[in-house]
C-alpha positions, 0 to 999 in steps of 0.5 A: 591320811595319805596325800598324792603327788602326781608328776605330769609330763610337760605340765606342773605336778599335781597335789591331791590333798586328803581332806577327809574329816572322818577317821578310819582304821588302816594298816601300813605294811613295810616288808623285809624280804630275803637276800637282795629283795630287801623290799619284798617285791612280788609278795602278796598280802591278804588282810581280812577285816569287817567281813571283807578281804583286801588283797595287794602285791608289793610293787614299786613301779607304777608305769614309765618312770613312775614309782612309789614307796615300798609299803602297802596301805590298806584302808579298812574304814570304820571296822571294829578291829 
């Protein structure tokens, strides 16, 4: 389960706690890129599960002065893996 912390401009930070009670499948991918691109920035990943296609690209910046950890998370629900 992932929680989300949001830093708000000129306001207190917000914490969004994941309180889901159902369990589901997920995959967490941490990349190791070549040379100086150690986090694999710009690499796209496609995951096929449960007849669905999930797509994401590794990027750590999310806006002005905002970033996330260098990992990709795919929530797959209750698919048979």
